[in-house]
VEXBAMAR-153249 format. One line per field, with one value per residue (C-alpha): residue number from 1; residue in three letters; x, y, z. Coordinates in Angstrom, 3 decimals, padded with zeros to 6 digits. Layout:
BEGIN
i: (NUM | ...)
aa: (ALA | ...)
u: (X | ...)
v: (Y | ...)
w: (Z | ...)
***
This chain:
BEGIN
i: (1 | 2 | 3 | 4 | 5 | 6 | 7 | 8 | 9 | 10 | 11 | 12 | 13 | 14 | 15 | 16 | 17 | 18 | 19 | 20 | 21 | 22 | 23 | 24 | 25 | 26 | 27 | 28 | 29 | 30 | 31 | 32 | 33 | 34 | 35 | 36 | 37 | 38 | 39 | 40 | 41 | 42 | 43 | 44 | 45 | 46 | 47 | 48 | 49 | 50 | 51 | 52 | 53 | 54 | 55 | 56 | 57 | 58 | 59 | 60 | 61 | 62 | 63 | 64 | 65 | 66 | 67 | 68 | 69 | 70 | 71 | 72 | 73 | 74 | 75 | 76 | 77 | 78 | 79 | 80 | 81 | 82 | 83 | 84 | 85 | 86 | 87 | 88 | 89 | 90 | 91 | 92 | 93 | 94 | 95 | 96 | 97 | 98 | 99 | 100 | 101 | 102 | 103 | 104 | 105 | 106 | 107 | 108 | 109 | 110 | 111 | 112 | 113 | 114 | 115 | 116 | 117 | 118 | 119 | 120 | 121 | 122 | 123 | 124 | 125 | 126 | 127 | 128 | 129 | 130 | 131 | 132 | 133 | 134 | 135 | 136 | 137 | 138 | 139 | 140 | 141 | 142 | 143 | 144 | 145 | 146 | 147 | 148 | 149 | 150 | 151 | 152 | 153 | 154 | 155 | 156 | 157 | 158 | 159 | 160 | 161 | 162 | 163 | 164 | 165 | 166 | 167 | 168 | 169 | 170 | 171 | 172 | 173 | 174 | 175 | 176 | 177 | 178 | 179 | 180 | 181 | 182 | 183 | 184 | 185 | 186 | 187 | 188 | 189 | 190 | 191 | 192 | 193 | 194 | 195 | 196 | 197 | 198 | 199 | 200 | 201 | 202 | 203 | 204 | 205 | 206 | 207 | 208 | 209 | 210 | 211 | 212 | 213 | 214 | 215 | 216 | 217 | 218 | 219 | 220 | 221 | 222 | 223 | 224 | 225 | 226 | 227 | 228 | 229 | 230 | 231 | 232 | 233 | 234 | 235 | 236 | 237 | 238 | 239 | 240 | 241 | 242 | 243 | 244 | 245 | 246 | 247 | 248 | 249 | 250 | 251 | 252 | 253 | 254 | 255 | 256 | 257 | 258 | 259 | 260 | 261 | 262 | 263 | 264 | 265 | 266 | 267 | 268 | 269 | 270 | 271 | 272 | 273 | 274 | 275 | 276 | 277 | 278 | 279 | 280 | 281 | 282 | 283 | 284 | 285 | 286 | 287 | 288 | 289 | 290 | 291 | 292 | 293 | 294 | 295 | 296 | 297 | 298 | 299 | 300 | 301 | 302 | 303 | 304 | 305 | 306 | 307 | 308 | 309 | 310 | 311 | 312 | 313 | 314 | 315 | 316 | 317 | 318 | 319 | 320 | 321 | 322 | 323 | 324 | 325 | 326 | 327 | 328 | 329 | 330 | 331 | 332 | 333 | 334 | 335 | 336 | 337 | 338 | 339 | 340 | 341 | 342 | 343 | 344 | 345 | 346 | 347 | 348 | 349 | 350 | 351 | 352 | 353 | 354 | 355 | 356 | 357 | 358 | 359 | 360 | 361 | 362 | 363 | 364 | 365 | 366 | 367 | 368 | 369 | 370 | 371 | 372 | 373 | 374 | 375 | 376 | 377 | 378 | 379 | 380 | 381 | 382 | 383 | 384 | 385 | 386 | 387)
aa: (MET | ILE | SER | GLU | GLU | THR | ILE | LYS | GLY | GLN | GLU | SER | TRP | GLN | ILE | GLU | THR | GLY | GLN | VAL | ASP | LEU | ARG | VAL | THR | LYS | THR | GLY | GLY | HIS | VAL | ALA | PRO | VAL | THR | PHE | LEU | ARG | ASP | THR | ALA | THR | PRO | VAL | LYS | PRO | TYR | PHE | VAL | ALA | PRO | TRP | GLY | GLU | ASP | ASN | ASP | GLY | THR | LEU | GLU | PRO | ILE | ILE | GLU | ILE | LEU | ARG | GLY | ASN | PHE | PHE | CYS | LEU | PRO | PHE | GLY | GLY | GLY | SER | VAL | SER | GLY | GLY | LYS | LYS | TYR | ILE | THR | HIS | GLY | GLU | THR | ALA | ASN | ASN | GLN | TRP | GLN | LEU | GLU | ARG | ARG | ASP | LEU | SER | ALA | GLY | ILE | HIS | ARG | ILE | ASP | LEU | SER | LEU | ASN | THR | GLU | ALA | PRO | ARG | GLY | LYS | VAL | GLU | LYS | SER | ILE | ALA | LEU | LYS | GLU | GLY | GLN | ASN | VAL | ILE | TYR | THR | LYS | HIS | ILE | LEU | LYS | GLY | TYR | ALA | GLY | ARG | PHE | PRO | LEU | GLY | TYR | HIS | ALA | THR | LEU | ASP | LEU | PRO | GLU | GLU | PRO | GLY | SER | VAL | ARG | VAL | TYR | LYS | LYS | ARG | GLY | TYR | THR | ALA | PHE | THR | PRO | SER | ALA | GLY | ASP | LEU | PHE | ALA | GLY | ASN | ASP | TYR | TYR | SER | LEU | LYS | PRO | ASP | GLN | LYS | ILE | ASP | ASP | LEU | SER | ARG | VAL | GLU | THR | ILE | TRP | LYS | ASP | PRO | SER | HIS | THR | ASP | CYS | CYS | LEU | TYR | PRO | GLN | ARG | LYS | GLY | TYR | SER | ASP | ILE | LEU | GLN | VAL | PHE | ASP | ALA | ASP | LYS | SER | GLY | PRO | ALA | TRP | THR | ILE | ALA | LEU | VAL | PRO | SER | ARG | GLY | TYR | LEU | TRP | PHE | SER | LEU | LYS | ASN | ALA | ASP | VAL | LEU | PRO | SER | THR | MET | PHE | TRP | ILE | SER | ASN | GLY | GLY | ARG | LYS | TRP | TYR | PRO | TRP | ASN | GLY | SER | ASN | ARG | CYS | LEU | GLY | LEU | GLU | ASP | VAL | CYS | GLY | PHE | PHE | ALA | SER | GLY | ALA | ALA | SER | SER | VAL | SER | ALA | ASN | ARG | LEU | THR | ALA | GLU | GLY | ARG | GLU | THR | ALA | ARG | ASN | LEU | GLU | ASP | ILE | GLY | GLU | ASN | SER | LEU | ASN | TYR | ILE | GLU | GLY | VAL | ALA | PRO | ILE | PRO | PRO | GLY | PHE | THR | SER | VAL | GLU | GLU | VAL | GLU | LEU | GLU | GLU | GLY | ARG | LEU | ILE | VAL | THR | GLY | PRO | GLY | THR | GLU | THR | VAL | MET | VAL | PRO | VAL | ASP | TRP | ASN | PHE | LEU | THR | THR | GLY | GLU | VAL | GLY | ALA | LEU | SER | GLN | SER | LYS)
u: (000.000 | 001.199 | -000.507 | 000.149 | -000.082 | 001.469 | 003.667 | 005.878 | 005.120 | 006.022 | 003.877 | 005.099 | 004.549 | 004.112 | 004.974 | 004.585 | 004.830 | 003.876 | 007.243 | 008.076 | 006.120 | 008.148 | 007.553 | 009.556 | 009.104 | 008.018 | 010.449 | 014.032 | 013.287 | 014.088 | 013.197 | 011.562 | 009.785 | 010.328 | 008.883 | 010.641 | 009.518 | 005.952 | 004.589 | 006.215 | 005.525 | 008.519 | 008.444 | 011.496 | 011.824 | 015.603 | 015.785 | 016.079 | 013.312 | 013.988 | 011.598 | 011.135 | 009.534 | 006.040 | 007.077 | 009.604 | 009.722 | 009.625 | 013.167 | 014.915 | 016.372 | 014.498 | 017.311 | 017.121 | 013.347 | 012.827 | 015.858 | 015.075 | 016.148 | 018.201 | 018.503 | 020.699 | 023.163 | 024.492 | 026.726 | 027.356 | 028.317 | 027.750 | 026.843 | 029.729 | 030.691 | 032.723 | 033.474 | 031.285 | 028.183 | 026.538 | 025.666 | 023.192 | 023.693 | 023.666 | 022.384 | 019.021 | 018.435 | 017.993 | 016.076 | 013.856 | 010.547 | 010.692 | 008.239 | 006.361 | 006.973 | 005.600 | 004.265 | 004.605 | 003.675 | 004.686 | 006.118 | 006.027 | 008.146 | 006.683 | 008.459 | 008.172 | 010.085 | 010.798 | 012.742 | 014.310 | 015.900 | 018.703 | 020.506 | 023.618 | 024.968 | 022.734 | 021.171 | 018.434 | 018.331 | 016.070 | 015.344 | 013.881 | 012.971 | 011.856 | 010.636 | 010.353 | 007.710 | 009.246 | 012.291 | 013.129 | 015.262 | 015.155 | 016.671 | 017.529 | 018.860 | 019.855 | 020.632 | 022.369 | 021.594 | 023.208 | 025.736 | 029.348 | 032.203 | 033.527 | 031.424 | 031.098 | 027.989 | 026.448 | 023.790 | 023.021 | 021.592 | 020.814 | 019.899 | 017.952 | 019.893 | 018.699 | 019.494 | 021.677 | 025.403 | 027.140 | 023.920 | 024.759 | 027.937 | 029.019 | 031.028 | 032.790 | 034.167 | 037.707 | 040.600 | 039.667 | 041.445 | 039.676 | 040.371 | 039.178 | 038.921 | 041.247 | 039.781 | 039.371 | 037.841 | 034.512 | 034.043 | 033.334 | 029.722 | 030.783 | 029.929 | 031.388 | 033.737 | 035.592 | 037.818 | 041.348 | 041.594 | 043.945 | 044.047 | 044.698 | 043.144 | 043.357 | 041.371 | 038.006 | 037.889 | 040.825 | 040.563 | 042.300 | 040.192 | 040.965 | 041.329 | 044.012 | 041.451 | 040.025 | 042.757 | 041.052 | 037.495 | 035.747 | 034.193 | 032.382 | 030.035 | 027.127 | 025.810 | 028.921 | 030.345 | 027.099 | 027.265 | 029.531 | 029.269 | 032.034 | 032.908 | 034.893 | 035.477 | 036.137 | 037.585 | 037.072 | 040.241 | 038.667 | 036.757 | 036.534 | 032.917 | 030.069 | 031.229 | 029.056 | 028.294 | 026.367 | 024.856 | 024.029 | 021.302 | 020.926 | 018.680 | 016.097 | 016.654 | 017.849 | 020.724 | 020.709 | 022.949 | 023.920 | 025.599 | 027.292 | 029.690 | 032.919 | 034.657 | 032.180 | 031.382 | 034.733 | 033.987 | 031.434 | 031.030 | 030.225 | 028.201 | 028.163 | 025.547 | 024.986 | 023.908 | 026.942 | 024.985 | 023.659 | 021.825 | 018.304 | 016.769 | 019.279 | 019.326 | 021.848 | 019.354 | 019.888 | 020.994 | 021.516 | 024.199 | 024.809 | 026.391 | 026.710 | 028.182 | 029.808 | 032.615 | 033.599 | 035.950 | 034.382 | 031.186 | 032.865 | 030.987 | 031.797 | 034.577 | 036.810 | 036.010 | 036.982 | 040.229 | 043.489 | 043.030 | 044.398 | 042.627 | 043.615 | 047.196 | 046.640 | 045.533 | 041.808 | 039.128 | 036.858 | 034.913 | 033.605 | 033.433 | 029.679 | 030.115 | 031.749 | 028.912 | 027.345 | 023.660 | 024.142 | 026.972 | 024.757 | 022.741 | 022.346 | 020.872 | 019.835 | 017.758 | 017.069 | 017.224 | 016.040 | 018.730 | 018.259 | 018.993 | 022.715 | 023.679 | 025.960 | 028.780 | 029.483 | 032.331 | 031.965 | 029.888 | 029.477 | 027.508 | 026.013 | 023.557 | 020.395 | 021.423 | 023.672 | 025.042 | 026.057 | 027.869 | 027.686 | 029.069 | 030.148 | 028.721 | 025.258 | 024.214 | 021.558 | 020.460 | 019.186 | 017.391 | 018.709 | 019.244 | 022.680 | 023.414 | 021.195 | 024.374 | 025.728 | 022.540 | 020.117 | 017.403 | 015.587 | 014.921 | 011.339 | 009.609 | 009.541 | 013.328 | 013.942 | 011.789)
v: (000.000 | 003.557 | 006.631 | 010.259 | 012.076 | 014.850 | 013.445 | 015.359 | 018.561 | 017.277 | 016.090 | 012.583 | 009.602 | 006.242 | 002.750 | -000.342 | -004.098 | -006.512 | -005.864 | -002.194 | 001.075 | 003.855 | 007.574 | 009.814 | 013.586 | 015.374 | 018.175 | 016.952 | 013.259 | 012.374 | 008.778 | 008.611 | 007.713 | 004.045 | 001.188 | -002.155 | -005.516 | -004.201 | -007.749 | -008.621 | -007.802 | -005.428 | -003.062 | -000.820 | 002.838 | 003.362 | 006.776 | 010.222 | 012.733 | 016.349 | 017.310 | 020.851 | 019.754 | 020.846 | 023.614 | 026.112 | 029.824 | 029.446 | 030.746 | 027.385 | 026.251 | 023.164 | 020.687 | 021.625 | 021.898 | 018.497 | 016.697 | 013.005 | 009.496 | 009.144 | 011.446 | 011.865 | 014.765 | 016.369 | 018.093 | 016.588 | 018.988 | 022.535 | 025.415 | 026.869 | 028.758 | 026.842 | 027.808 | 030.875 | 028.900 | 028.821 | 025.387 | 025.013 | 022.684 | 019.068 | 020.242 | 020.742 | 016.973 | 017.317 | 020.632 | 020.907 | 019.447 | 016.001 | 014.918 | 011.623 | 009.649 | 006.193 | 003.872 | 000.179 | -003.091 | -006.261 | -009.630 | -008.596 | -005.466 | -002.127 | 000.795 | 004.534 | 006.481 | 010.213 | 012.829 | 016.231 | 018.765 | 020.703 | 023.916 | 023.726 | 021.508 | 021.324 | 018.008 | 015.559 | 012.982 | 009.938 | 008.324 | 004.849 | 003.402 | -000.221 | -002.633 | -006.397 | -008.489 | -010.697 | -008.447 | -005.625 | -003.855 | -000.577 | -000.565 | 002.914 | 003.932 | 007.323 | 007.841 | 011.056 | 012.460 | 015.364 | 016.282 | 017.343 | 018.213 | 016.903 | 017.021 | 015.411 | 013.260 | 010.519 | 009.212 | 010.822 | 008.061 | 009.465 | 007.160 | 007.801 | 006.981 | 005.748 | 008.056 | 005.520 | 006.188 | 003.457 | 001.607 | 001.491 | -000.047 | 000.610 | -001.842 | -001.288 | -003.745 | -004.568 | -002.564 | 001.095 | 004.390 | 007.266 | 010.991 | 013.908 | 017.337 | 020.216 | 022.761 | 025.234 | 022.738 | 022.281 | 024.103 | 027.613 | 026.802 | 026.860 | 023.263 | 022.199 | 019.380 | 016.811 | 014.817 | 016.056 | 017.614 | 016.364 | 012.727 | 009.721 | 006.693 | 002.934 | 001.919 | 003.585 | 002.191 | 004.421 | 007.988 | 010.978 | 013.673 | 017.355 | 016.592 | 015.140 | 013.030 | 011.102 | 011.331 | 008.752 | 007.640 | 004.730 | 006.002 | 002.721 | 003.416 | 005.908 | 008.133 | 009.495 | 012.856 | 014.713 | 018.371 | 017.844 | 017.257 | 015.596 | 014.356 | 011.269 | 010.240 | 006.507 | 005.214 | 001.591 | -000.252 | -003.253 | -002.216 | -005.702 | -006.228 | -004.542 | -002.461 | -002.557 | -000.635 | -002.137 | -000.344 | -002.853 | -001.811 | -004.649 | -002.643 | -002.348 | -005.828 | -005.037 | -004.176 | -001.654 | -002.140 | -000.443 | -001.819 | 000.290 | 000.322 | 001.469 | 002.176 | 005.047 | 006.037 | 005.331 | 006.643 | 006.671 | 010.007 | 009.687 | 012.764 | 012.448 | 014.889 | 014.831 | 018.319 | 020.114 | 022.715 | 025.385 | 027.636 | 027.433 | 024.982 | 022.540 | 024.323 | 021.901 | 019.028 | 017.154 | 013.496 | 011.419 | 009.551 | 010.065 | 007.085 | 008.743 | 006.837 | 009.510 | 010.752 | 014.141 | 016.202 | 015.884 | 018.001 | 021.084 | 021.172 | 021.434 | 024.011 | 022.152 | 018.708 | 019.441 | 021.196 | 019.691 | 019.089 | 017.143 | 013.937 | 014.035 | 014.465 | 011.092 | 009.552 | 009.688 | 010.704 | 013.524 | 014.231 | 012.287 | 013.136 | 012.950 | 011.995 | 008.759 | 007.740 | 004.638 | 003.791 | 001.351 | 003.169 | 004.937 | 001.935 | 001.667 | -000.821 | -000.363 | -002.444 | -003.894 | -007.361 | -008.556 | -009.881 | -012.351 | -011.509 | -011.611 | -010.658 | -007.876 | -007.885 | -008.523 | -010.963 | -011.604 | -010.497 | -012.595 | -012.207 | -015.319 | -015.482 | -013.735 | -013.072 | -011.265 | -013.402 | -011.639 | -013.716 | -012.550 | -013.860 | -017.467 | -018.924 | -017.361 | -015.934 | -013.617 | -014.367 | -011.332 | -011.890 | -009.231 | -009.067 | -007.484 | -008.055 | -004.981 | -002.958 | -004.072 | -004.845 | -002.180 | -004.835 | -006.415 | -010.095 | -011.222 | -012.569 | -016.148 | -016.147 | -015.551 | -018.390)
w: (000.000 | -000.792 | 000.630 | 001.610 | 004.925 | 006.992 | 009.736 | 012.145 | 010.273 | 006.788 | 003.904 | 003.191 | 000.964 | 002.652 | 001.476 | 003.582 | 003.756 | 006.504 | 008.098 | 007.360 | 007.423 | 005.739 | 005.147 | 002.798 | 002.964 | -000.195 | 000.636 | 000.936 | 000.427 | 004.057 | 004.918 | 008.376 | 010.478 | 009.635 | 011.656 | 011.242 | 012.703 | 012.663 | 012.518 | 015.867 | 019.507 | 019.545 | 016.538 | 016.112 | 015.068 | 014.784 | 013.103 | 014.609 | 013.868 | 014.877 | 017.717 | 016.371 | 013.072 | 014.170 | 016.549 | 015.168 | 014.411 | 010.611 | 010.080 | 009.700 | 006.393 | 005.110 | 005.915 | 009.612 | 009.863 | 008.221 | 009.682 | 010.074 | 009.145 | 005.992 | 002.969 | -000.088 | -000.211 | -003.396 | -002.552 | 000.879 | 003.659 | 004.775 | 002.520 | 000.535 | -002.599 | -005.189 | -008.787 | -008.464 | -007.404 | -004.002 | -002.612 | 000.242 | 003.208 | 001.938 | -001.429 | -003.081 | -002.883 | 000.905 | 000.831 | -002.256 | -003.412 | -005.029 | -007.710 | -007.616 | -010.803 | -010.090 | -007.427 | -008.032 | -006.376 | -008.157 | -007.128 | -003.477 | -004.113 | -002.972 | -004.645 | -005.040 | -007.719 | -007.342 | -009.297 | -008.714 | -011.059 | -009.372 | -010.300 | -008.101 | -009.501 | -012.568 | -013.499 | -012.600 | -009.793 | -009.936 | -006.563 | -006.038 | -002.622 | -002.383 | 000.285 | -000.096 | 001.628 | 004.311 | 004.861 | 007.256 | 004.649 | 002.674 | -000.831 | -002.108 | -005.506 | -006.927 | -010.606 | -011.696 | -015.144 | -016.976 | -014.287 | -014.762 | -012.430 | -009.105 | -005.943 | -002.518 | -002.116 | -000.029 | 002.358 | 005.724 | 007.944 | 011.416 | 014.307 | 017.467 | 020.646 | 024.024 | 026.924 | 028.748 | 028.055 | 026.074 | 025.190 | 021.449 | 020.036 | 016.448 | 014.349 | 011.034 | 008.510 | 009.598 | 008.264 | 008.558 | 009.143 | 010.846 | 011.061 | 013.178 | 011.556 | 012.212 | 014.612 | 011.759 | 009.314 | 011.004 | 014.239 | 012.946 | 013.863 | 017.521 | 018.329 | 021.664 | 020.678 | 022.805 | 020.418 | 019.799 | 016.304 | 013.558 | 014.645 | 012.454 | 014.127 | 013.606 | 016.698 | 017.299 | 020.822 | 021.820 | 020.519 | 022.092 | 023.748 | 024.362 | 028.074 | 030.314 | 032.156 | 030.433 | 027.810 | 025.570 | 024.839 | 023.128 | 019.881 | 019.333 | 022.262 | 022.221 | 023.619 | 025.330 | 026.403 | 027.051 | 026.093 | 023.063 | 019.316 | 017.303 | 013.838 | 012.840 | 009.238 | 008.929 | 005.645 | 004.588 | 003.597 | 001.857 | -001.269 | -002.769 | -001.726 | 000.140 | 003.089 | 006.189 | 009.357 | 012.282 | 015.284 | 018.017 | 020.486 | 023.042 | 025.390 | 022.608 | 021.179 | 017.649 | 015.373 | 012.531 | 009.505 | 006.263 | 003.132 | 000.459 | -002.482 | -000.818 | -004.123 | -004.653 | -001.049 | 000.636 | 004.130 | 006.935 | 008.696 | 012.391 | 013.412 | 017.191 | 018.479 | 022.215 | 023.253 | 021.825 | 019.845 | 022.151 | 019.675 | 018.258 | 017.453 | 018.984 | 022.360 | 023.838 | 023.997 | 020.724 | 020.927 | 017.781 | 015.830 | 012.134 | 010.344 | 006.961 | 004.009 | 001.878 | -000.302 | 001.122 | 003.263 | 006.692 | 006.541 | 005.133 | 001.823 | -001.868 | -001.818 | 000.639 | -000.756 | -004.365 | -003.350 | -002.160 | 001.562 | 004.488 | 003.491 | -000.180 | 001.066 | 002.796 | -000.507 | 000.333 | -002.151 | -001.001 | -004.218 | -007.202 | -010.875 | -011.404 | -015.057 | -013.861 | -011.532 | -013.053 | -012.868 | -009.965 | -008.182 | -005.648 | -004.511 | -000.749 | 001.712 | 005.329 | 007.674 | 011.096 | 012.636 | 016.059 | 018.385 | 021.256 | 024.907 | 025.605 | 022.038 | 023.264 | 020.701 | 017.012 | 016.410 | 012.680 | 009.700 | 006.549 | 003.346 | 001.798 | -001.082 | 000.031 | 003.614 | 006.063 | 008.899 | 012.111 | 014.717 | 018.318 | 021.602 | 021.351 | 018.172 | 018.322 | 014.954 | 013.570 | 009.995 | 008.092 | 004.759 | 002.357 | -001.410 | -001.099 | -004.803 | -005.227 | -004.662 | -008.027 | -009.978 | -008.772 | -008.709 | -005.786 | -006.362 | -006.932 | -003.850 | -005.162 | -005.491 | -001.789 | -000.426)
***
């Protein structure tokens, strides 16, 4: 079923299956709220939705007023001027009105197709969001048409966090390198930050802080360091297959995961927001975790990302030539799986045909049905093929 309604202050399209109820905003194309496991006794809503969406003073830019769930950014990052053009925060794709092109239900696949013409940069984006009966998975595809030039881009998944410190643990595919921004790269917005700038990190569980005590913190655990906001950019080393991120939430009985093409989106930006923005509408009370699969220079925007910068000096890519983006390059998968009591760590992650296998403490495993070949084909398998 596909319908329309206003939810949390935004007109939204809805698609749903027996397992997932999903809303996508007409303005900005933000995907949330989303209810997974809706056919169980413990449904899950993992995504952050800004509390000021229905109660604000009308002065907010759309990206902030709408802020929720996951959305596509072109360009990714803060507003900037590059090549004589002004780019708004996270691009027109996250701020402007999308057009409905098609709604489709066939072979157990529920899909909505949208489009948006943009001016900065100039071109057309086609967005497709699909759900498959029997799965707790969202399949998202963006096709870029008529674009030229190099830009940062990516997906901005933002998770809701429990209040209890350290109740969420994040895992990345092994073999990563992480960086913190320089103080001048990001913090002109006056965020209160706690991680030492200019770090190069090979162990997220031991990251230097700006303090003597504690001198280090575990950046796999969230929420932490109340009253601060931080950025980490984590680059995947292995680009031979799908790269993954997992957020384990034992207190709520689930894990959230994302799968991406790391050769196109080489990094995951950790936006660690725990009351570190004191101005309106944040007012020092915001708590969420962005796990944003992107190609960019931190969140600095187009100008810094397309120029030589500290990360390109390290051999990292921070912008993509949009003419080289293939039709299936920007495919993305995210979803939820229930976990049993005592499933408090992730020891191994494997991809087998039609499923993701997550091994926890001991030999206990969670099997997640997912058509991960979508990353390379852009197609979700027919329902009969997954039985």
